[in-house]
C-alpha positions, 0 to 999 in steps of 0.5 A: 496343356503346354508340351514339354520341349526336348532337344536332341544332341544334334540340335544342342550341338547346332545351338552351340555353333549359332551362339559362338556365330552370334557372339561374333556380332557382339555380346549384346546382340547375341544375348537378344537372340538367345533369349528370343530362342528361349522364349520360343522353346519355352513359351511359343512352341509348347503352347502351339506346337501345330501352328507351323507347317511340315518341313519342306525338305522332309515333310511329315512328320517333322515341322519347322519354324524359320527363325530369323535373326537379322535380315539375312541370318535364318535358322530352321528349327526342325521338330517333330510333335508326340501328341500321346506324350505331349512332347516336342522333339527339337531335332535340328537348329539348321543354318537355312543357307546350307544345301538342302540335299545335305539336310539330316534330321 
């Protein structure tokens, strides 16, 4: 059974900032990255949310997937899994180049 993905307001804001940044590289590149993110949220995460390990900054219960866009651009998709409700709660789409001490879920 597939899990339902729920994005927090903060994750949505992070994604808006990423999409603005991606457009600075060009519309085609941005569209490709956003398609990859949509596939991740609609197929890969819901199909196997426990596949990725716990986030190195917070540990359990937060898990993380490292989304790479090109060679140098990386974002952590930080989420928690609620098996009882069959949901995945996306907390952040966090730029991995930021100071880890400033991470807030």
